[in-house]
N, C-alpha and C positions, 0 to 999 in steps of 0.2 A: 142697776135697773131692778134686779130682783128684790133689793132692799126697799125700793120705792113701792113696788107691787105689794110687798108684805105689809107696808105701812097703810096703803090704801085699803087692804083687806081688813086691817084692825079697825080703821075708822068706820068701815061699812058694818062690821059686826057690832060695834058699839052703838051705832044708830038703830040697829034692828035687833037688839038683844032681847026684846020681848016676843019676837017671832021666831020660834025654833026652826020651822020649815025654811023660812027665808035665810036664816043663818047657815043652814046646811047647804043651801044652793050657793051661797056666797063662798063657803069654804071649798066646795067642789070646783067652782069656777076658777078661783084664784090658785088652787092647787094645780089645776090644769095649766094655767098661764106660767106658773113657776116651773113646771115640768118642761114646758116648751122652751123656756129660756135656758134651762139646765140640760137640754138635749136628752130628756127622758123620753122613752118610747111612749107614744100617744096611745091611750086606751079609748075604746069605743064607748058610746052611750052618754057622752057628756055634752054633745053639741047643743041640744035643746036647752039644758040647764045653763050652759055657758052663755048662750044668747039671752036667756031670760035675766041672768044676773047682770050682764053688761049693758043692757039697754035701759036700765033704770035712770031716771033723770038726776038722781043724786050722785052719779059717778063723777061729774065735774067738780062737785063740792068736795068729795073725798080726795080727789087728785090735788085740788087747790090747797086743802089742809096739809097734805103731805109735803108739797113743795114749800109751804111756809115754815116747815120744821127742819129744813135742811140747814146744815151748819156752814158758817163762813170758812173760807180757806184760812190757813195759818198765816200769821204775819211773816214777813221776811226779816231776818236779823243780820246785823253787821257782824263780820268776823275779824278777829285779830290776825295780824300777819307776822307774829312773833317768831315763827319757825324759821323765817329768813334771816333775822338779825340776832338771834340768841344762839348760844353754844349748847348743843345736845350732849349730855353726859349720862352715864349709867352707874348704878351702885348694885352690888350683888345681893344686898339685903337691906334691912332698915337701920343698920349701924351707920354712924357718921364716917364718911370717906374723906381722906386727906388728898389734897392736890397741892403740889409744890411748884414754885418757880424759883430758879436759882439765879442769883445776880451774875453780871459779867465780872471778869477778873479786873483787878486794879490796873490802871494805866502805868506804864513804866516811868520811873523818875531817874534823874541824873545819878550815876554811880561814879564816884571819884576814883582816881587811879589806885589800884590795889585795895579798894574798899569793897566790903561785902554788900551785895544787893539787899535792899530792904525787902522784908517779907510782905507778900501780898496775901489776899484772902478773898473768898467768895462767901456769900451768906444766902440762906433760903428764906422764902416768904411762903407762909402756909395759908391755904384757903380750905375750909371744910364745907362739904355738901352733904345733903341727906334727902330722904323722901318720906312721904306720909301717904296714907290712904284717905280718900275723900269719897263719900258714898251717900246715897239716898235710896230708900225703898218705898214701894207702894203696894198695897194689897186691896183686892176687891173680890167680890163673890163671882162665882161662875154664872149666876143668873144675870148679873150686870153685863157680862160679856155676851151672853146669848141674846139679851133684850136690847143690845146696842143697835137699834135700827138705823141710827145715823152713821154708823161705822167709825165712830171716833176712837174707840178702844183698839181698832186695828192699827192705829199709828202710835200707840202708847210707847212702844219700844223706841221708835224714832224720836219721839218727843223727849224721852229720858236721855237718849244718847246726845241729842242736840243740847240739852241742858248741861250735860257734863262738859261738852266742848266749849260752851259759853263760859262755864266756870273756869276752865283752863285759861281762856283768854283773860278773864278777870284776875286770876291768880298770877299769871306771868306779868301782867301790867303792874301789879302791886309789888313785884320783886324790885323794880327800879323806880317806879313813880309812886312814892309813898311820903308820908309826912317827915320821916327821918332824913331821907335822902334829899328832898327838895327844901327842907327847912333850914333854920339858922345853924344847925349843927351838921349839915350834910355837905354836899358838893361845894357849896359856897366857900367852905374853909380850905378847899384844895386850890383855890385861886382862879384867876380869869381864864386860864387855859382849859378849865373844866366846867365853868359856870358863867352864865351871862344873864342879862335881864332884858335884852332887846326882843321886840316882837319879830315875827317872821317877815323879814324884808330881805332884799338882795344884799344890802350893805351888812346887815346883821349876820346873814348866812356866810358872807365872806369873812367876817370876824371869827365866826365859829370854825370855818375851814382853816384859817390861819392859826387858830388856837392849837389844832392838832400839829401843825408844822413847828410849833415852838416847844413841844414837849421833850423832856429828857427823862432818862431812867434815874435810878438812885445813885448812880455814879456820875451823873451829869452828861452822859452820852446822848446826843440827839437821836430821837426815835424817828424811824421812817414809817409812820402810821398815817393813813388817810381815811377820812370817813367815807362810808359807802351808802349808808341808808339814812334818810331823813324820816323820822318817826313822828307822826302828828296825830292829833285827834281829827275826826272827819270834818270838823268845822273849818279846818285850815286847808282842805284839799284844793279848792280853787286857787287860793293864794300860792300854794306850793307849785301847782301846775303852771301858773302864770310866770313865776320866777324861773323855773327850770326848763320851760319850753320856749320862752321868748328869746328872739335874737338880740333884742335891745333891752337895756335895763328899764323896766316899766315905770319905776318911780322917778326917773330922771328926765327932765325936759330936753337935755342935751342928746338923748338917745345914744348913750355910750354903749359899746359892745358888752353884751352880757356874758362874762366869762364863766358864770355858774351854770350856763345852759348845759343840760345833760350830764352834769358831774355827779349827781346823786340819784338814787332810786327811792321813790316815795313808798312808805308803808304806813298803814293806818293802825292806830290803837284806839278803839272806841271807848276804852275804860280810863283814859287819861282824864283826870278830873281838873276842872278849872272854873273860875268865876269871871265872866266877861266884864271888861274887855281884855283881861289878862289871860292869854292862851299860851301855855307852855309847849315847847317842842324839843326834840332830842336829835342828836346825831350819833350814829353807831358805826364803828369800824366793822369790816368784814369779820364775822366770828371765826373764820378759818385763820385769821391773822392774830386777833386778840379776842379772848372770850370775855367780852364786856359783861354779859349776863348769862349765867349758866342755868339751863333747865334740865334737871336730872329726873331720871325714871329708874325704877327697879328693873334689872335685867330681864328681858322677855316681855315687858309691858310696853306697848307702843302707843297706847291711848286709852280712852274710856272703854270699859267692857260692860256688857249687859248680862245679867244672870237671872235665872228663874229658880225658885225653890222646886226641887225635884218632886214631881207628883207621886203620890203613893196610892193612886187609884188607877187601875188598868182594866180594860174591858176583858171579859171572860166569856167563852162560848159555853153552851149547855154541856159540852163534853169535857169542860174544864181547861181548855186551851187558853192561854193568856195572850192578849194582844200587845200592842206597842203603847207605852206610856206617852201621854201628851200633856204638856203644861196647861193646856186649856181645860183639862178635866179637874184640876185643882186638888184640894185636900180630900182624902177619903172621908174624914170625919165631918168637915164643915163646908167643903166646896170652895174654900178660900184659895185664891191665886195670889202669889207673892212674886214681885219682880224687884230687882235691885240694879242700879247703875253704880259703877265704881271706877275710880281712876287713881293711879299712883303717880304722884308728881312731887317735885321739890326743887330746891335751889341751894344757894349759899345759906349756911346755918350759923356761922360765927359772925359776930357783929363787931366792926372796928369802932374804936372810941371816937376819934376825930380825924378826918370826917367820918360820920356814920354812913356807911355804904349799904347796910342791910343786904339786899339781894344782888348788889353789883359785885361781880367776881373780880374784874380788873378795871380800875379807874381809867386806864389808858385807852380803853375801847369806847368811852362814852363822852358826851358833852350835853349839858342841859342849859336851856334858856327858858326862864320862867315867864317871859313875855310881858313884863310889867312896865317897860319903857318903850318909846317909839324906836 
């Protein structure tokens, strides 16, 4: 409200700038109003001037102009849900970190009488992860901050933080949904247990579910891994809810029992790219069971951080006592204010030859359908 009153005063002063006495009356009147709203002790001798300043016929015009300059509210933005279906990891610094998975031991084979047992072995599989810094800064003058009668710079820190969070959503999406992984050299080379072409239907979701049930490790041992999350772009939300919440299979006239009801949790990724009518979708195992996609951070960093350049101008009393520095005072030389938002994030850094997995840590934790066929 005080910002609105201040803007009204500015319009009134502009319209009466040729009348010094009139401008003085306006200043005193609006200073009084500002003090009242700020709980400042009221001083005497202003009632007559206040009444004179506020009874002018132009006041409605000033107020209308002020209202017409108010800013729209910010848009609301979609958020990614990747924290639920990705595996969180940490690195102590910016060096590449190694993660190992060891194979199971050989299965026993027949040993003839008095024959020596064959030698078995295990072997390691290596995955490397790393992190990088991503940042943007903005600078503006102290005057802009003071003259911001619409209050938009009051939310600059929130806007920068929100931008960094949206970047993280975009970044993590690109770890698994990228041209290499979804293309001809990606998951398609791993076979039908990891890649499909069907659109999101009950039948195709059952095929994907059964694909997990047919998987084996490098020794041929059947894996007990089930999908937990259905990851979709927002355009498939209604379809996913219909499939997973219906008691009967919606696509069948026979109204057969829908065995997929409630089996999966839906998570949205607003950065999955597609060209209609081909809409891709993913299944993810629980990351506590299989780290399908790893999202790494440097130790101690939990998300985006906001920084301000330390101000080198501090208030000083006549006696020489120094006050407390405030970032809003800006630079001693120029009055410049500088803010920066930064996040430290990463994932898998080594790239497999065929199939090309890029940011996918463990292929056993994911399934992709590109949605090109019914």
